[in-house]
N, C-alpha and C positions, 0 to 999 in steps of 0.2 A: 855662185860666185857673186851675183848681184846683192844678195843678202849680206855677205861679208863686207863688200865695199860700202853698203849703206850703213852698216853697224859702225865701221871705222869713221865714216863722216859724222854720224850723229854723236858718237861717244867723244869725239874731239872737243865738243863744247861742254862736257861734264866738268864738274869742279876739279881743280887740280889735286885735291886731297884724295880723289877717287882713282887716280892714275894706277895705283897698285891694288885697288879694290874692284869695284863694279866695272870700271872701264876695262881693266885687264881681263876679268872673268868673261865679260860679254864678248870681247874680241876673241879670246881663246875658244869659247863655245862656238862662235860663228865660224872660225877657221876650221874647227874640228869637223864640221859637217861635210864640206866637199873633200877634205883630206881623208876622212874615213871612206867615203865613196870611192875615191881614187885608189886607196890602198886595197879595198875590197876587190875592185876591178882587176887589180894585178895578181890576185890570188889564183890558185889552181883549181878551185872547185866552187860550185854554186853555194855549197853549204858555208864555206869560208866567206864568200861575198855577202851572204845573208847576215852573218855575224857582224860584219862591218857596217852594213846598212842599218842594223839595229843600233849600233853604236852612234851612227850619224843621227838617227831619230832621237836617241837619248840626249845628244848634244843640242838638238833642236828644241826639245822640251825644256832643257836647262835654260836655253836662251829665252824661250817664251816666258819662263818664270822671272828671269832677270829683267825682261822688258816691263813686266808688271811692277817689279820693285822700282825700276828707274822712273816709271810713270808716277808711282805713289810718292816718290821722293822729289818729284817735279824736276828731274834732270832732263826729261824729254818733253818737248812740246806735244800737244795733242795731235797735231798734224803728223809729226815724225813718228810718234808711237803708233798711230793708225796705219801709216805707210809701212813701218817695219813689221807690224803684226800681219798685215795683208800679205807681204812678201813671205813671211815665215809660214803662214797658212798654206800658201801655194807650194812652198818647198815641202811642207808636210804631206800635201796631197801627192806630189810627185814621188816622194820617198815611199809612201804607203803603196802606191802603184807598183813601184819597183819591188818592194818587199812581197807583195801579193803575187806578182809575176814569178819571182824566183822561188817563193815557197811552193807554188804549184809545180814548178819544174823539179824541185828537189823531191817532192812527194811522188812524182812520176818515176824518178830514178830509183826509188826504193823498191 
């Protein structure tokens, strides 16, 4: 959730012509990460949970690409880009840990 809030704060200063472009895409990708985790948690099986964790990781990778684009277009300060990248990396580590844990559990169930 911290990543979502940071993305919203930082994209608030993007050029107004980007409100329906990169700003919107970055916000949607960021919101999609915890949303997919929550939806997966509400499913009935670990296999379904894993599918949503993979979707969350896909959204995170999408967001990482968009951070690079925003940096190259100079919409983000170096400080903000480094902070967002650090938080995104931490989210990625946590997601990978969850995925590894549940993949092991699913393989044991088979």
